[in-house]
C-alpha positions in Angstrom: -32.3 114.2 -21.2 -35.6 113.2 -22.4 -38.2 115.5 -21.0 -38.9 118.0 -18.4 -41.5 118.7 -16.5 -42.6 121.8 -14.0 -45.5 121.8 -11.9 -47.1 124.8 -9.8 -49.9 124.0 -7.5 -52.0 126.9 -6.5 -55.3 127.8 -4.8 -57.0 127.9 -8.3 -55.7 125.8 -11.3 -52.4 123.6 -11.6 -49.9 125.4 -13.7 -47.0 124.0 -15.5 -45.0 123.0 -18.6 -43.8 119.7 -20.1 -40.8 120.0 -22.5 -39.5 117.0 -24.5 -36.0 117.0 -25.6 -34.7 114.5 -28.6 -31.1 113.6 -29.4 -29.1 116.3 -31.2 -30.0 119.9 -31.4 -32.8 121.1 -29.4 -34.3 124.9 -29.6 -36.3 126.2 -26.9 -37.7 129.4 -28.3 -39.6 132.1 -26.2 -40.1 135.7 -25.8 -37.8 137.4 -23.1 -39.4 137.1 -19.4 -41.5 134.0 -20.8 -39.7 131.4 -18.8 -37.2 129.8 -20.7 -34.3 130.7 -18.4 -36.7 129.1 -15.8 -36.8 125.8 -17.8 -32.9 125.9 -18.2 -32.4 126.5 -14.2 -35.2 123.8 -13.4 -32.9 121.2 -15.3 -30.0 122.3 -13.1 -32.2 122.2 -10.0 -33.7 118.7 -10.8 -30.2 117.5 -10.8 -29.2 119.3 -7.4 -26.4 121.1 -9.1 -27.1 124.7 -8.3 -24.1 124.7 -6.1 -22.4 125.4 -9.4 -23.6 128.8 -9.2 -22.7 129.7 -5.5 -22.3 128.2 -2.0 -25.7 129.6 -1.1 -28.7 127.1 -0.8 -31.1 129.6 -2.5 -33.4 127.9 -4.9 -32.2 129.2 -8.3 -35.9 129.5 -9.5 -38.3 132.5 -9.9 -40.9 133.5 -7.6 -43.5 132.0 -9.8 -42.2 128.5 -8.7 -41.4 129.4 -5.1 -44.1 132.3 -3.9 -46.7 133.6 -6.4 -47.8 133.4 -10.1 -49.8 135.4 -12.3 -52.7 133.4 -13.8 -55.0 135.5 -16.3 -54.2 138.7 -14.5 -54.6 137.5 -10.7 -51.6 136.6 -8.6 -52.2 133.1 -6.9 -50.1 131.9 -4.0 -48.0 128.8 -4.7 -49.2 126.0 -2.6 -46.8 123.4 -3.8 -44.4 123.1 -6.7 -41.7 120.4 -8.1 -39.7 119.8 -11.1 -39.2 116.4 -12.6 -36.5 115.0 -15.4 -36.4 111.9 -17.4 -32.7 111.0 -18.2 -31.4 108.2 -20.3 -27.6 107.3 -20.1 -25.2 106.0 -22.8 -26.3 102.3 -21.9 -29.9 103.1 -22.5 -31.0 103.0 -18.8 -34.1 105.4 -18.5 -35.0 107.1 -15.1 -37.1 109.9 -13.8 -36.0 112.1 -10.7 -38.3 114.5 -9.2 -37.4 117.5 -6.5 -39.7 119.6 -4.7 -39.6 123.3 -4.9 -41.8 124.2 -2.3 -43.8 121.5 -0.1 -44.8 121.3 3.3 -44.0 117.6 3.5 -40.8 117.2 1.6 -37.2 119.0 2.1 -35.7 120.7 -0.9 -32.6 118.5 -0.3 -34.7 115.4 -1.3 -34.7 113.7 -4.6 -36.7 111.0 -5.7 -35.7 108.7 -8.3 -38.1 106.5 -10.3 -37.2 103.6 -12.9 -38.5 104.1 -16.0 -39.7 106.8 -18.6 -42.6 108.1 -16.1 -42.9 111.5 -17.9 -42.9 110.6 -21.8 -45.1 107.5 -21.1 -47.4 109.5 -18.5 -46.8 107.0 -15.7 -47.6 108.0 -12.0 -44.3 108.5 -10.2 -44.8 105.8 -7.3 -42.4 103.3 -5.7 -39.3 105.1 -6.1 -36.1 105.5 -4.0 -35.2 108.7 -2.1 -31.7 110.4 -2.1 -30.4 113.3 -0.5 -28.5 116.4 -2.2 -26.6 119.8 -1.2 -25.9 118.0 2.2 -22.4 116.5 3.2 -21.8 113.1 1.9 -24.1 113.9 -1.3 -21.1 112.7 -3.5 -19.8 109.8 -1.9 -22.5 108.1 0.5 -24.8 105.3 -1.0 -27.8 107.5 -0.4 -26.1 110.8 -2.1 -27.9 111.6 -5.2 -24.4 112.9 -6.9 -22.8 109.5 -5.9 -25.6 107.8 -7.7 -25.9 110.4 -10.6 -22.2 109.9 -11.3 -22.6 106.1 -11.5 -25.6 106.6 -13.6 -23.4 108.6 -16.2 -20.7 105.9 -16.0 -18.1 108.3 -14.0 -16.0 107.3 -11.2 -15.3 110.3 -9.4 -11.7 111.0 -8.6 -10.1 112.2 -5.1 -8.5 115.5 -5.4 -6.4 117.5 -3.3 -8.0 120.2 -1.4 -6.4 123.6 -0.1 -5.9 122.3 3.4 -3.9 119.2 2.2 -6.9 116.6 2.5 -8.7 114.9 -0.3 -12.1 114.9 -1.5 -14.2 113.9 -4.4 -14.2 116.1 -7.8 -17.8 117.2 -7.3 -20.2 117.3 -10.0 -20.7 120.8 -9.7 -17.3 121.5 -10.7 -17.9 119.5 -13.9 -21.1 121.0 -15.0 -19.9 124.7 -16.0 -18.3 123.0 -19.0 -21.8 121.5 -20.2 -24.0 124.3 -19.0 -24.0 128.3 -19.3 -26.5 130.2 -17.7 -27.4 133.7 -18.9 -26.6 135.8 -16.0 -22.9 135.3 -15.3 -21.9 132.3 -17.7 -21.1 134.5 -20.7 -18.9 137.0 -18.7 -15.3 135.1 -19.3 -13.7 132.4 -21.4 -13.0 130.2 -18.3 -16.5 128.6 -17.3 -17.6 129.6 -13.7 -16.2 126.6 -11.8 -17.0 127.0 -8.2 -14.3 127.3 -5.9 -16.1 127.1 -2.5 -15.2 123.4 -2.6 -11.6 124.5 -1.9 -10.2 121.9 -4.5 -6.6 122.7 -5.5 -6.2 123.9 -9.2 -10.0 123.0 -9.9 -10.5 124.1 -13.4 -7.2 122.3 -14.4 -8.4 119.1 -12.6 -11.7 119.4 -14.1 -10.2 119.9 -17.6 -8.0 116.7 -17.2 -11.0 114.8 -16.2 -13.2 115.8 -18.8 -10.3 115.1 -21.5 -9.3 111.8 -19.6 -5.9 112.6 -19.9 -3.0 110.3 -18.9 -1.4 113.3 -17.2 -4.5 113.5 -14.9 -3.7 110.1 -13.2 -0.3 111.3 -13.0 -1.2 114.5 -11.0 -3.4 112.7 -8.7 -0.5 110.4 -7.8 1.7 113.3 -7.2 -0.8 115.0 -5.0 -1.0 111.9 -3.2 2.6 111.5 -3.0 3.1 115.0 -1.9 0.1 114.6 0.7 1.9 111.4 2.1 5.1 113.2 2.2 3.6 115.9 4.4 2.0 113.3 6.8 5.3 111.6 7.1 7.0 114.7 8.0 4.7 115.8 10.6 4.9 112.2 11.9 8.8 112.2 11.8 8.7 115.5 14.1 6.1 114.1 16.4 8.2 110.9 17.0 11.4 113.3 17.6 9.8 115.5 19.8 7.9 112.5 21.8 11.6 110.9 22.6 13.0 114.5 23.4 10.2 114.8 25.8 10.7 111.3 27.3 14.4 111.7 27.9 14.4 115.4 29.3 13.1 114.4 32.8 16.1 112.2 33.1 18.4 114.9 32.0 19.6 113.0 28.9 20.4 115.0 26.1 20.1 113.4 22.4 22.7 114.5 19.7 22.6 113.5 15.8 18.9 112.6 15.8 17.6 114.0 12.5 14.9 116.5 12.8 13.4 116.2 9.4 12.8 113.1 7.5 15.9 111.6 5.6 16.2 108.8 3.0 19.3 106.9 4.2 18.7 104.8 7.1 22.3 105.2 8.0 21.8 108.6 8.9 19.5 108.0 11.3 21.5 107.8 14.9 21.0 109.2 18.1 24.1 109.7 20.4 22.6 110.0 24.3 24.5 112.1 26.8 24.0 112.8 30.7 25.6 115.1 32.7 27.4 113.8 35.6 30.0 114.9 38.5 32.9 114.4 35.6 30.9 116.0 32.8 29.1 114.7 29.9 29.1 111.0 29.6 27.1 108.8 27.4 24.1 106.9 28.6 25.7 103.6 28.3 28.7 104.6 30.3 26.3 106.2 32.9 24.3 102.8 33.1 27.3 100.7 33.2 29.0 102.5 36.2 25.4 102.7 38.1 25.2 98.7 37.4 28.8 98.3 38.8 28.0 100.3 42.0 24.7 98.1 42.4 26.9 94.8 41.9 29.3 96.0 44.6 26.5 96.7 47.1 24.9 93.1 46.4 28.3 91.4 47.3 28.1 92.8 51.0 25.4 92.2 53.7 24.0 95.4 55.0 25.7 96.4 58.0 24.4 97.3 61.5 24.2 101.1 62.5 26.8 100.3 65.0 29.1 98.6 62.4 29.2 101.5 60.2 28.9 104.6 62.2 32.4 105.6 61.5 31.9 105.1 58.1 28.8 107.0 58.2 30.3 109.9 59.8 32.9 110.1 56.9 30.3 109.9 54.3 28.1 112.5 55.9 30.8 115.0 55.5 31.6 114.1 52.2 28.0 114.2 50.9 27.6 117.7 52.6 31.0 118.8 50.8 29.5 117.4 47.5 26.1 119.3 48.1 28.1 122.6 48.4 29.9 122.0 45.2 26.9 120.7 43.4 24.8 123.9 44.5 27.6 126.2 43.4 27.9 124.5 39.9 23.8 124.4 39.7 24.0 128.4 40.5 26.7 128.8 37.8 24.6 126.7 35.3 21.6 128.6 36.0 23.5 131.8 35.4 24.7 130.6 32.1 21.3 129.4 31.2 19.7 132.9 32.1 22.6 134.6 30.0 21.8 132.3 27.0 18.0 133.0 27.5 18.9 136.6 27.4 20.8 136.3 24.3 18.2 134.4 22.5 15.6 137.1 23.5 18.3 139.7 22.0 18.9 137.7 18.7 14.9 137.4 18.3 14.8 141.4 18.6 17.3 141.7 16.0 15.8 139.2 13.7 12.8 141.0 13.9 14.3 144.4 13.5 16.1 143.0 10.3 13.4 141.4 8.9 11.2 144.9 9.1 14.2 146.6 7.7 14.4 144.1 4.9 10.8 144.5 3.8 11.2 148.5 4.0 14.3 148.0 1.4 12.4 145.7 -0.6 9.4 148.1 -1.0 11.9 150.8 -1.7 13.7 148.7 -4.4 10.4 147.8 -5.9 9.3 151.6 -6.1 12.6 152.2 -7.9 11.9 149.4 -10.4 8.5 150.8 -11.1 10.3 154.5 -11.7 9.8 156.2 -8.5 11.7 159.2 -8.2 11.2 159.2 -4.2 11.9 156.0 -2.8 13.6 156.5 0.2 13.5 153.6 3.1 11.3 154.9 5.5 12.1 153.9 9.1 9.9 154.4 12.1 12.8 154.5 14.6 16.1 155.6 14.9 18.1 152.5 16.0 20.5 150.3 13.8 18.6 147.1 13.2 21.7 145.1 13.6 23.5 146.1 16.7 20.3 148.3 18.1 22.5 151.2 18.9 20.5 154.5 18.6 21.5 156.7 15.4 21.0 160.4 15.9 19.2 162.5 13.2 21.3 163.3 10.1 23.7 160.7 11.5 26.0 159.7 8.4 27.5 156.3 8.2 29.2 156.3 4.7 29.6 158.7 2.1 28.9 155.8 -0.6 25.7 154.3 0.6 24.5 151.0 -1.0 21.8 150.8 -3.3 18.3 149.5 -2.3 18.9 146.3 -4.1 22.4 146.1 -2.7 20.8 146.7 0.7 18.2 143.9 0.3 21.1 141.5 -0.2 23.3 142.9 2.7 20.4 142.6 5.2 19.1 139.2 3.8 22.7 137.8 4.5 22.4 139.4 8.1 19.0 137.6 8.7 20.4 134.5 7.6 23.3 134.8 10.1 21.7 135.8 12.9 19.0 133.0 12.3 21.7 130.5 12.4 23.1 132.2 15.7 19.5 131.8 17.1 19.6 128.2 16.1 23.0 127.3 17.5 21.8 129.0 20.6 18.6 126.9 20.8 20.6 123.9 20.9 23.0 125.3 23.5 19.8 126.3 25.7 18.4 122.5 25.5 21.9 121.2 26.8 22.2 123.9 29.5 18.8 123.0 30.7 19.7 119.5 30.7 22.7 120.1 32.8 20.9 122.3 35.0 18.1 119.8 35.6 20.9 117.0 36.3 22.7 119.0 38.7 19.5 120.0 40.7 18.4 116.3 40.8 21.7 115.5 42.3 21.5 118.1 44.8 18.3 116.9 45.6 19.7 113.0 45.9 22.2 114.4 48.0 20.1 116.1 50.6 17.9 112.8 50.6 21.2 110.8 51.2 22.2 113.3 54.0 18.9 112.9 55.7 19.1 109.3 55.4 22.4 109.4 57.0 21.8 111.7 59.6 18.5 109.3 60.3 20.7 106.4 60.5 23.0 107.6 62.9 20.3 108.7 65.4 18.5 105.2 65.1 19.3 102.2 67.6 22.5 100.6 66.8 21.2 97.3 66.4 19.3 98.2 63.3 20.7 97.9 59.9 22.0 100.8 58.1 19.0 102.8 56.4 21.6 104.8 54.4 23.1 101.5 52.6 19.5 100.2 52.1 18.3 103.6 50.7 21.4 103.9 48.3 20.6 100.4 47.2 17.2 101.2 46.4 17.9 104.8 44.8 20.6 103.2 42.5 18.1 100.2 41.3 15.7 103.0 40.6 18.0 105.1 38.5 19.0 101.9 36.5 15.3 101.3 35.8 14.8 104.7 34.8 17.8 105.2 32.4 17.3 101.5 31.1 13.7 102.6 30.1 15.2 105.7 28.4 17.6 103.5 26.5 14.8 101.3 25.1 12.8 104.2 23.9 15.8 105.6 22.4 16.5 102.5 20.6 13.0 101.7 19.5 12.7 105.4 18.2 15.8 104.9 16.1 14.4 101.8 14.7 11.2 103.3 14.0 12.7 106.5 12.2 14.9 104.2 10.3 12.2 102.2 8.8 10.2 105.8 8.2 13.5 106.7 6.4 12.8 103.7 3.9 9.3 104.7 3.2 10.6 108.7 2.7 13.3 107.3 0.3 10.5 105.5 -1.5 8.2 108.6 -1.7 11.1 110.8 -3.0 12.0 108.4 -5.8 8.4 108.1 -6.7 8.0 112.1 -7.1 11.3 112.2 -9.0 10.3 109.5 -11.4 6.8 111.6 -11.9 8.8 114.7 -12.6 10.8 113.0 -15.4 7.4 111.9 -17.1 6.9 113.2 -20.3 3.5 113.7 -22.1 1.8 110.7 -23.5 1.2 110.7 -27.3 -2.7 110.2 -26.5 -2.3 113.4 -24.5 -0.8 115.2 -27.2 -3.3 114.1 -29.5 -6.1 115.2 -27.4 -4.6 118.8 -26.7 -3.5 119.3 -30.4 -7.1 118.3 -31.6 -8.8 120.3 -28.9 -6.6 123.4 -30.0 -7.4 122.8 -33.9 -11.1 122.3 -33.5 -10.9 125.6 -31.6 -9.3 127.5 -34.1 -11.4 126.1 -36.8 -14.5 127.3 -35.0 -13.1 130.8 -34.4 -12.7 131.2 -38.1 -16.1 129.9 -39.0 -17.6 132.2 -36.3 -15.9 135.2 -37.9 -13.7 136.1 -34.7 -11.8 139.3 -35.6 -9.9 140.6 -32.3 -6.9 138.4 -33.2 -6.0 136.1 -35.9 -7.4 132.8 -34.8 -4.3 130.6 -36.1 -2.4 132.4 -33.1 -4.5 131.2 -30.4 -3.3 128.1 -28.5 -4.3 125.8 -25.7 -2.1 126.3 -22.6 -0.5 123.0 -21.5 -0.6 124.4 -17.8 -4.4 125.3 -17.7 -5.9 124.0 -20.9 -7.5 127.2 -21.4 -7.4 129.5 -24.7 -4.0 131.7 -24.9 -2.3 134.2 -27.0 1.3 134.6 -26.6 1.5 132.9 -23.6 -1.5 135.3 -21.9 -5.1 133.8 -21.3 -7.7 135.7 -23.4 -9.3 138.3 -21.7 -9.4 142.4 -22.1 -8.0 142.4 -25.5 -11.2 140.9 -27.1 -14.5 142.3 -28.0 -17.7 141.6 -26.2 -19.2 139.7 -28.9 -15.5 137.7 -29.9 -15.6 136.8 -26.1 -18.9 135.0 -26.6 -17.4 133.2 -29.9 -14.2 132.0 -27.8 -16.7 130.5 -25.2 -18.8 128.9 -27.8 -15.6 127.5 -29.6 -14.2 126.5 -26.0 -17.0 124.4 -25.0 -17.7 122.9 -28.3 -14.0 121.9 -28.6 -14.3 120.1 -25.3 -17.4 118.0 -26.7 -16.1 117.3 -30.2 -12.8 116.1 -28.6 -14.7 113.9 -26.4 -16.7 112.7 -29.3 -13.5 112.0 -31.2 -11.6 110.1 -28.5 -14.4 108.8 -26.3 -13.6 110.5 -22.9 -15.7 111.6 -19.7 -17.7 114.5 -21.4 -21.5 114.2 -20.7 -22.0 114.6 -24.4 -24.4 117.5 -23.3 -24.2 121.1 -24.0 -26.9 123.6 -22.5 -26.6 127.3 -23.7 -29.1 129.7 -22.2 -29.2 132.7 -24.6 -26.2 132.0 -26.8 -26.5 134.9 -29.0 -25.2 137.5 -26.4 -23.7 141.0 -27.1 -25.7 141.2 -30.6 -23.3 138.6 -32.0 -23.7 138.5 -35.8 -26.3 136.4 -37.5 -23.9 134.7 -39.7 -21.7 133.7 -36.4 -25.0 132.4 -34.9 -25.8 130.4 -38.1 -22.2 129.0 -37.8 -22.9 127.9 -34.1 -26.3 126.4 -34.9 -24.5 124.3 -37.7 -21.9 123.0 -35.5 -24.5 122.0 -32.9 -26.3 120.1 -35.6 -23.1 118.2 -36.5 -22.3 117.5 -33.1 -25.7 116.2 -32.4 -25.6 113.9 -35.3 -22.3 112.4 -33.7 -24.3 111.4 -30.7 -24.5 114.6 -28.6 -27.5 116.5 -27.2 -27.4 120.1 -27.6 -30.2 122.5 -26.1 -30.1 126.0 -26.9 -32.7 128.5 -25.1 -33.0 131.6 -27.2 -35.4 134.5 -27.9 -34.7 134.7 -31.6 -37.6 134.9 -33.7 -39.0 131.6 -34.9 -38.8 132.7 -38.5 -35.1 133.6 -38.1 -34.5 130.2 -36.6 -36.4 128.3 -39.2 -34.1 130.2 -41.9 -30.8 129.2 -40.2 -31.9 125.8 -39.6 -33.5 125.0 -42.9 -32.9 121.7 -44.1 -30.9 120.6 -40.9 -31.8 118.1 -38.4 -33.2 119.7 -35.1 -36.1 119.9 -32.6 -37.7 123.1 -32.1 -39.9 123.9 -28.9 -41.5 127.3 -29.4 -43.7 129.4 -26.9 -46.2 131.5 -29.1 -45.5 135.3 -28.3 -46.9 137.1 -25.3 -47.3 133.6 -23.5 -45.7 132.2 -20.5 -44.1 128.8 -20.5 -45.7 128.2 -17.3 -49.5 128.3 -17.5 -52.5 126.5 -16.4 -52.8 122.9 -17.5 -56.1 121.8 -19.6 -56.6 118.8 -17.5 
């Protein structure tokens, strides 16, 4: 950053402030309530990054820029206000951005970008480009300001997994908590306040991996994509199986052997298609062959007249009526069997539900026992056995040697698994019974249609062709066409699933290879350096709550830990501040050492929190000067006495911007 400009237009004078920044350490010194935090917040607002504080769209600036400002003892209404920021990237490109705080013409989600150093060279801001921020697409669309800003900083924002399984960009609002610590909430914990409202999975870890540019980061992104692809493949596989099952059901066809979940071996993908007939269950191929044979027989003969086939039709009518009676009887029996199975399924569902409730009660009792409770009886809301559903009278004793809660948990879990398996078996049986009943009902319908056709034929003029023979021929051809279409559907589904099986196998192999992958030597060097510089700083800052050498960087979270636990309540308030200093400077220095994705920028608003010792703060300033000499820009906003600051910084390269005592940063401009 090169310069910050704030302007407030009132009914009276125009107020504002111009704050230049240099490379290295910049100290903005002002008394409390004079506006130095406003200056820091204005930087974030100018970049459209206030979403790092919360999901709300409130402007993070005080009323002096949004409502009214006090000038020489008078309260003046704010007519218009804006902030502008001059930026330079690592390539030496300079731009100026401006964003309205209050305006009747411009929305606050609009950011104007101008080429060149418009503030430091006092050039009017005209002929710029407009971008939007704090709206959907601001990080990915061409006119989104954060899309532009990421490219300006030399970053390619990666796609990361969200909580709902989808992917989205790693937003700038998630990155900047590692570069900016605001006064109100930023010093409350070791972990930077990374926003969670973007619903990014493991967001703090993804940010740390990106800033450190770890090889593991690419592996994690690849793993997330493979897992997301696996989830999609699993869903599409189920949809394909459900589609073919829905297609064959109207024809009373039952599929067996088709995997319900993805498999990796294409040879495992097979389907046996069965159809209910008068002779029991036969394969779809056999039924088609039988129907095609019958159709061929009919084709060999001319359709006889009614007179020629009258006696044959009489016999066929009797046979069909007898078949109808048998079919109706079988259908009634099949319906009774189905209703019995449905009733058993309902009973199993009730038993499983009761067992699960009982299991949870026993788990709660076991937990209370492990916690040392003396009264951890299993509380039951009813007096029925969850397994057999028989009533249990009060005081009913089942055994003199009851099981412990842990033993009961294991036993009930086994019962739950057993009943669930029974329920799954029964569900498959119900599908078969439904298909059989549908087939019998269809057969009965065909028989009734055939009987009506024969009766119509017998009452028709004797010279007409036999309507029954014509109808049978048409019915058989229709049935052949329907079953052939089902056969083709099953064939194509099997081929489709076999192709999906190969893709699934490739996905599984890729995930296994990633699981075997070890940390790269370069990643190991970065983590070791991060940890070493953290420990060195803690010692120089006079950290006393723990032995600094015992602090480690977790390879799972990349946060400082002690004996495997995140640093937290076991630290004093002042030592917590020291850890935050050390942690964020460790990321900066690691980035300088290994040239990673860090912005090479650190902004601390009131870094000397909790009355941290002067020696500790002096060590921090010295560290900031050294980081600045290595190419970073450090900005501290502080209310320390200027004389004290000059004493601590004597002989060290820095840039001081100091507001005289009892003066406000935002004040009337001379011209």
